C-alpha positions in Angstrom: 0.5 1.6 2.1 -3.0 0.9 3.4 -5.8 -1.5 3.3 -8.2 0.4 1.0 -11.2 -0.6 2.9 -10.2 -1.0 6.5 -7.6 1.8 6.6 -3.9 1.7 7.4 -2.4 -1.6 6.6 -0.5 -1.6 9.8 -3.7 -0.8 11.8 -1.8 1.0 12.4 -0.5 -2.2 10.6 2.7 -2.4 8.6 2.2 -2.4 4.8 2.1 -5.9 3.3 1.2 -8.6 5.8 1.3 -7.5 9.4 4.1 -9.9 10.3 6.0 -9.5 7.1 6.4 -5.8 7.7 6.9 -6.0 11.4 9.9 -8.2 10.4 11.1 -5.8 7.7 10.9 -2.7 9.9 12.5 -4.6 12.8 15.6 -5.1 11.5 9.5 -10.8 -16.1 8.4 -8.5 -18.0 6.3 -5.4 -17.2 2.6 -5.9 -17.0 0.5 -3.8 -19.3 -1.6 -1.1 -17.7 -2.3 0.8 -20.9 -5.1 3.1 -22.0 -8.4 3.9 -20.3 -10.2 1.2 -18.3 -13.0 -0.7 -20.0 -16.6 -0.1 -18.9 -16.7 -0.2 -15.1 -18.9 -2.7 -13.4 -19.4 -2.9 -9.7 -17.3 -5.7 -8.3 -18.0 -8.3 -5.7 -21.7 -8.7 -6.1 -23.3 -10.7 -3.2 -26.0 -13.1 -4.3 -29.5 -11.9 -4.8 -32.3 -12.6 -2.3 -34.3 -11.1 0.5 -32.5 -8.1 2.0 -32.6 -5.7 4.9 -33.3 -2.1 3.8 -31.9 0.7 5.8 -34.0 3.8 6.1 -33.1 6.5 3.6 -34.5 9.3 5.8 -33.1 8.5 9.2 -30.0 10.6 9.8 -27.9 12.4 12.4 -29.6 14.8 14.7 -31.1 17.6 12.6 -31.2 15.4 9.5 -28.0 16.7 8.0 -26.6 13.2 7.5 -29.7 11.7 6.1 -28.8 12.1 2.4 -26.0 9.5 2.8 -27.9 7.0 4.9 -28.5 3.7 3.2 -26.6 0.8 1.6 -23.7 1.5 -0.8 -21.7 -0.8 -3.1 -18.1 0.2 -3.6 -16.7 0.0 -7.2 -13.9 -2.6 -6.9 -12.9 -4.0 -3.6 -15.8 -6.4 -3.2 -17.3 -4.2 -0.4 -20.6 -2.9 0.8 -20.9 0.1 3.1 -23.9 0.9 5.3 -24.5 4.3 6.8 -27.2 4.7 9.4 -27.4 7.6 11.7 -23.9 8.1 13.1 -22.7 4.6 12.2 -20.6 3.4 9.2 -20.1 -0.3 8.7 -18.5 -2.4 5.9 -19.3 -5.9 4.6 -16.9 -8.1 2.6 -18.7 -9.7 -0.3 -18.2 -12.4 -3.0 -20.6 -14.4 -5.1 -20.8 -16.9 -2.3 -20.5 -14.8 0.8 -21.1 -11.7 2.8 -19.2 -11.2 6.0 -19.0 -8.3 8.4 -16.0 -6.2 7.6 -13.5 -4.6 10.0 -14.3 -1.0 9.1 -16.6 0.5 11.8 -16.8 4.2 12.0 -18.7 6.8 14.0 -19.7 10.1 12.5 -17.7 12.9 14.0 -20.1 15.8 14.3 -22.5 17.1 11.7 -21.8 17.0 7.9 -20.1 20.0 6.4 -22.0 22.5 4.1 -21.2 20.2 1.1 -22.8 17.2 2.9 -19.5 15.5 3.6 -19.4 13.4 6.8 -16.2 12.4 8.6 -16.1 9.2 10.6 -13.6 8.2 13.3 -12.4 4.6 13.1 -10.8 3.0 16.1 -7.2 2.1 15.5 -7.3 3.5 12.0 -7.3 6.7 10.0 -10.6 8.7 9.7 -12.9 8.1 6.8 -14.9 10.7 4.8 -18.0 10.0 2.8 -19.2 12.7 0.4 -22.3 13.0 -2.0 -21.3 12.7 -5.6 -24.6 13.0 -7.5 -27.9 11.0 -7.6 -27.3 7.6 -6.1 -23.5 8.1 -5.9 -21.0 9.0 -3.2 -17.3 8.9 -2.6 -15.3 7.4 0.2 -11.8 8.5 1.1 -9.4 7.3 3.8 -7.1 9.9 5.3 -3.9 7.9 4.9 -4.8 6.3 1.6 -4.5 7.8 -1.9 -7.5 8.2 -4.2 -11.2 7.9 -3.7 -13.6 4.9 -3.6 -16.7 5.3 -5.8 -20.0 4.3 -4.0 -23.3 3.4 -5.7 -26.5 3.2 -3.7 -28.4 -0.1 -3.7 -31.8 -0.8 -2.3 -31.0 -3.1 0.6 -28.4 -5.1 2.4 -28.5 -8.7 1.0 -30.0 -11.2 3.4 -26.9 -13.3 3.7 -25.1 -10.3 5.2 -27.1 -10.6 8.4 -26.9 -14.4 8.7 -24.4 -16.3 10.7 -21.8 -17.7 8.3 -21.1 -21.5 8.2 -17.8 -22.3 9.7 -17.5 -25.6 7.8 -14.0 -26.0 6.3 -15.5 -26.2 2.9 -17.2 -22.8 3.3 -13.9 -21.4 4.5 -12.1 -22.7 1.4 -14.9 -21.4 -0.9 -14.7 -17.9 0.5 -10.9 -17.9 0.2 -10.8 -19.2 -3.3 -13.7 -16.9 -4.5 -12.2 -13.8 -3.0 -8.9 -14.3 -5.0 -10.9 -15.3 -8.1 -12.9 -12.0 -8.0 -10.2 -9.6 -6.9 -6.6 -10.8 -7.7 -5.3 -9.0 -10.9 -2.1 -11.0 -11.6 -3.0 -14.6 -12.3 -2.0 -14.2 -15.9 1.2 -12.5 -15.1 2.0 -15.2 -12.5 1.0 -18.0 -15.1 -1.5 -19.4 -12.6 -4.7 -21.1 -13.5 -6.8 -20.4 -10.4 -9.6 -22.7 -11.5 -7.1 -25.5 -11.7 -6.0 -24.6 -8.2 -9.6 -25.0 -7.0 -10.0 -28.3 -8.8 -6.8 -29.6 -7.3 -7.4 -28.6 -3.6 -11.2 -28.5 -3.1 -11.5 -32.3 -3.1 -9.1 -32.4 -0.1 -11.4 -30.4 2.1 -14.2 -32.1 4.0 -16.4 -31.3 7.0 -13.7 -33.2 9.1 -10.7 -31.3 7.8 -8.7 -30.1 10.7 -7.5 -26.5 11.2 -3.9 -27.5 10.5 -4.9 -29.4 7.4 -7.0 -26.4 6.1 -4.2 -23.9 6.8 -1.7 -26.0 4.9 -4.0 -26.1 1.9 -4.6 -22.4 1.9 -0.9 -21.8 2.2 -0.1 -24.2 -0.7 -2.7 -22.4 -2.9 -1.0 -18.9 -2.6 2.6 -19.7 -2.0 3.4 -20.2 -5.7 2.2 -16.7 -6.4 5.4 -15.4 -4.6 3.5 -12.2 -3.8 4.4 -10.3 -0.6 0.9 -8.8 -0.4 -0.7 -12.2 0.0 -1.2 -13.7 3.4 -3.3 -16.0 5.5 -3.3 -15.8 9.3 -4.9 -18.4 11.5 -3.3 -17.2 14.8 -0.2 -15.2 15.9 1.7 -18.5 15.8 0.3 -19.8 12.5 0.5 -17.5 9.6 2.0 -17.3 6.1 3.0 -14.4 3.9 4.2 -14.6 0.3 7.6 -13.4 -0.8 9.6 -13.0 -4.1 12.1 -15.9 -4.4 15.5 -15.1 -3.0 14.2 -12.6 -0.4 15.4 -13.0 3.1 13.7 -11.0 5.8 16.1 -8.9 7.9 16.9 -9.9 11.5 18.2 -7.5 14.1 21.7 -8.7 13.5 21.3 -8.1 9.7 20.0 -4.6 10.2 22.9 -3.8 12.6 25.4 -5.0 10.0 23.6 -2.9 7.3 23.9 0.2 9.6 27.6 -0.4 10.0 28.2 -0.8 6.3 26.3 2.4 5.6 28.2 4.3 8.3 31.4 3.1 6.8 30.2 4.2 3.3 29.3 7.7 4.6 32.7 8.1 6.1 34.3 8.4 9.6 33.0 11.3 11.6 29.8 11.8 9.5 26.9 12.8 11.7 23.5 11.4 10.9 20.6 13.4 12.3 17.5 11.2 13.1 13.8 11.9 13.4 10.6 10.0 13.6 11.8 7.4 16.1 14.9 6.7 13.9 12.9 6.0 10.7 14.2 9.1 9.0 17.9 10.2 9.0 20.0 12.7 7.1 23.7 13.5 6.7 25.7 16.2 4.9 28.6 14.6 2.9 31.6 16.2 1.4 31.1 17.9 -2.0 27.7 19.2 -1.0 26.0 15.8 -1.3 23.1 15.0 1.0 22.2 11.5 2.2 18.5 11.0 3.2 17.4 7.6 4.5 13.8 6.4 4.9 13.2 3.0 6.5 9.4 3.2 6.8 6.4 5.3 5.8 4.6 4.8 9.1 5.1 4.6 12.9 6.8 8.0 13.3 5.3 8.5 16.7 4.6 6.3 19.7 0.9 6.9 19.2 1.1 5.7 15.7 -1.7 7.8 14.2 -1.5 9.2 10.7 -1.8 12.8 11.7 1.1 12.4 14.0 3.1 10.7 11.2 2.4 13.7 9.0 3.5 16.2 11.6 6.7 14.2 12.4 7.6 13.8 8.7 7.1 17.5 8.0 9.3 18.4 11.0 12.1 16.2 9.6 11.6 17.5 6.0 11.7 21.1 7.2 15.0 20.4 9.0 16.5 18.7 5.9 15.3 20.8 3.0 16.3 24.2 4.3 16.8 27.3 2.2 20.5 27.0 2.7 20.6 23.4 1.2 18.2 24.2 -1.6 19.2 27.7 -2.8 22.3 29.7 -3.3 26.0 29.0 -3.5 26.0 26.5 -0.6 23.1 24.4 -1.9 23.3 20.7 -2.4 24.9 19.5 -5.7 23.3 16.1 -5.3 21.0 14.1 -3.0 21.0 10.4 -2.2 17.6 8.9 -1.1 18.1 5.5 0.4 15.0 3.2 0.6 16.8 -0.2 0.3 15.5 -1.4 3.7 12.0 0.0 3.7 8.9 -2.0 4.7 6.3 0.5 3.4 3.5 2.3 5.2 1.2 5.1 3.9 1.6 6.1 0.3 0.7 9.8 0.9 3.8 10.2 3.1 5.9 9.2 0.1 4.3 11.9 -2.0 5.0 14.4 0.8 8.7 13.7 0.4 8.5 13.8 -3.4 6.9 17.3 -3.1 10.1 18.6 -1.6 12.1 17.4 -4.6 10.3 19.3 -7.4 9.5 22.8 -8.5 6.7 21.8 -10.8 3.7 19.4 -10.5 3.8 16.1 -12.4 2.1 12.7 -12.5 3.3 10.3 -9.8 1.2 7.3 -11.1 -2.3 6.3 -11.9 -4.1 3.9 -9.5 -6.9 1.5 -10.5 -8.6 -1.5 -8.9 -9.9 -4.7 -10.4 -13.6 -4.2 -10.9 -15.3 -7.3 -12.4 -15.6 -10.6 -10.6 -15.7 -12.4 -13.9 -13.1 -10.5 -15.9 -9.6 -9.8 -14.6 -9.1 -7.3 -17.4 -11.7 -4.8 -16.1 -10.6 -2.1 -13.7 -12.0 1.0 -12.1 -11.2 4.3 -14.0 -7.6 5.0 -13.4 -7.2 7.9 -10.9 -4.2 10.2 -11.5 -2.2 11.0 -8.4 0.2 13.9 -8.7 3.2 15.3 -7.0 2.7 19.0 -6.2 5.6 21.2 -5.1 5.9 22.0 -1.4 5.1 25.7 -0.6 8.6 26.4 0.8 12.1 25.4 0.0 12.4 22.5 -2.5 15.4 20.7 -3.9 15.4 20.4 -7.7 18.9 19.1 -8.4 20.3 15.7 -9.2 18.9 12.8 -7.2 20.1 9.2 -6.8 17.6 6.6 -5.3 19.0 3.5 -3.7 16.7 0.4 -4.0 16.7 -3.3 -3.4 14.4 -6.3 -2.9 13.7 -5.0 0.6 12.2 -1.9 -0.9 8.7 -3.0 -0.4 5.2 -1.6 -1.0 5.0 2.1 -0.1 8.8 2.2 -0.5 8.1 1.1 -4.1 5.3 3.5 -4.8 7.5 6.3 -3.5 10.3 5.2 -5.9 7.7 5.1 -8.7 6.5 8.6 -7.8 10.0 10.0 -8.5 10.2 8.5 -12.0 8.3 11.5 -13.5 10.5 14.0 -11.9 12.8 16.3 -13.9 15.7 15.7 -13.9 14.8 12.0 -13.5 16.6 10.3 -10.6 19.2 7.7 -11.3 18.2 4.4 -9.6 21.0 2.4 -8.2 21.1 -1.1 -6.6 18.7 -4.0 -7.2 15.0 -4.3 -8.3 12.4 -3.5 -5.7 10.2 -6.3 -4.3 7.4 -5.9 -6.8 4.3 -5.3 -4.7 2.4 -1.9 -5.1 -1.3 -2.5 -4.4 -2.9 -1.8 -1.1 -3.7 -5.0 0.7 -7.3 -6.0 0.6 -7.8 -7.3 4.1 -10.4 -10.0 4.4 -12.0 -12.4 7.0 -12.9 -16.0 6.8 -16.0 -17.6 8.3 -14.0 -19.4 10.9 -12.4 -16.2 12.2 -9.1 -16.4 10.3 -8.0 -13.4 8.2 -6.2 -13.1 4.9 -5.1 -10.5 2.4 -4.4 -10.0 -1.3 -3.7 -7.2 -3.7 -6.4 -5.9 -6.1 -4.9 -2.8 -7.6 -2.3 -1.6 -10.2 -0.1 1.5 -10.0 0.5 2.6 -13.6 3.2 4.8 -15.0 2.6 7.7 -17.3 3.2 5.4 -20.3 1.0 2.7 -19.0 3.3 0.2 -17.3 3.3 -1.6 -13.9 6.1 -3.2 -12.1 4.2 -5.8 -10.1 6.1 -9.0 -9.7 9.3 -7.8 -11.3 9.8 -4.7 -9.2 11.2 -1.4 -10.4 14.6 -2.1 -12.0 17.7 0.0 -11.3 19.5 2.0 -14.0 22.8 1.1 -12.4 23.0 -2.4 -11.0 25.1 -3.0 -7.9 25.1 -5.5 -5.0 22.8 -4.6 -2.1 23.6 -5.8 1.4 25.0 -9.1 0.2 27.0 -11.3 2.6 30.2 -10.3 0.8 29.4 -6.6 1.0 28.4 -6.7 4.7 31.4 -8.8 5.7 33.7 -6.2 4.2 31.6 -3.3 5.5 31.2 -2.2 1.9 28.3 -0.4 0.3 28.7 -0.4 -3.4 25.4 1.3 -4.2 26.1 4.2 -1.9 29.7 4.5 -3.2 28.4 4.5 -6.8 25.8 7.2 -6.0 28.4 9.4 -4.4 30.6 9.0 -7.5 27.9 9.8 -10.0 26.6 12.8 -8.0 30.1 14.2 -7.5 30.5 14.2 -11.2 27.2 16.0 -11.6 25.7 12.9 -13.4 21.9 12.4 -13.5 20.8 9.5 -15.7 17.5 9.6 -17.5 15.6 6.3 -17.8 
């Protein structure tokens, strides 16, 4: 899953924190999300004051890009976007700050007949900006689901062009304020964020060292136990949250997992692999298929999203053939294994889901926190749907294997299957419990950090943030006892249920 402003979270960054997912791929009650959002308000307003206006008439050669030139505030996400000529830039804003963002794009050619302009972004997926009425526009990122609503404002606030203070107190204030204005889960986490400021702010002075400052920022977010929170001072000094009890996989651990799965599949079972080993498939006795996905990104050496899409489609074409999906030799059941999945780009998950249905259905609704003062205000929920692939699709029983190392895009993919009919049976352990894109941010001293700011809602208005998506059939997942005995109870249970033709509804 991606950073909704700067593009792919793996840049092509892994989903979650960069180092968290690099490690993963190397290897409670439900929160209400019910009903329509309350009245939207633009989030992340920078302070008032003298500003720098961008010309509204200067455009690309020929003037075809002029209609979009100017300064735009993004609903939610605490972001401003400027368009001037061929250049697109972002700014990260709070009530106390405005810092240059990491999104920098260059217009690729002239706008299309509808006025849409496409921007190339180094190291990230392309961005498209389209007019959406008077004073409004929409921004989309190729490897990110949904659209970002933009509203024109008169000028770039003056503080956006000023050199930020690097004083440790300024760094603390930007960090605290960004969470205060964007993090949706303080109530669910039983965290009084104002009390956190009151506790730690007095410890920061102009003489606070980098090590001392880093320790404070880490202590502030560690109790959230949120795998989509992070603070990075350097490649050697960083912290990423995690749900209690989660142990990141090592190469030795993943090798043991592979051996346990191979034993569970049976001697002589051949697994075909694609996408640099991140996708694999095996035919099992009884016309049962086994499809494993360990990441939703990094399918090619180049690491670009278009390449990922092409590599995924090649694998899906090879797996979901007409012979496996229709006729007397078709699969009687399919196991989808995402127990060791570090995430990536959500649209790739929907591409897989499209091969598993013959009818369109709602995957989830996505919304972002949209009021710096009120954690209960969100952007209007955007419905994201699974649409059947135009070609062979498998519509029979499915078992989905999950665990606490099913993270981020692995979880949104699992959620996208919940509206499928027949509903899959989920087997294993609850997922990690992080669904939002990571809102990547910078600090005045050059450090970076990240946090979630979105909810992914089910059709009946629930989210699984924090708790994770629970299994319908609970089994151990990659425990020491299981691995020592080369056992895979979840896989065995899935084979048993599908062999009987079982498909449990939630």
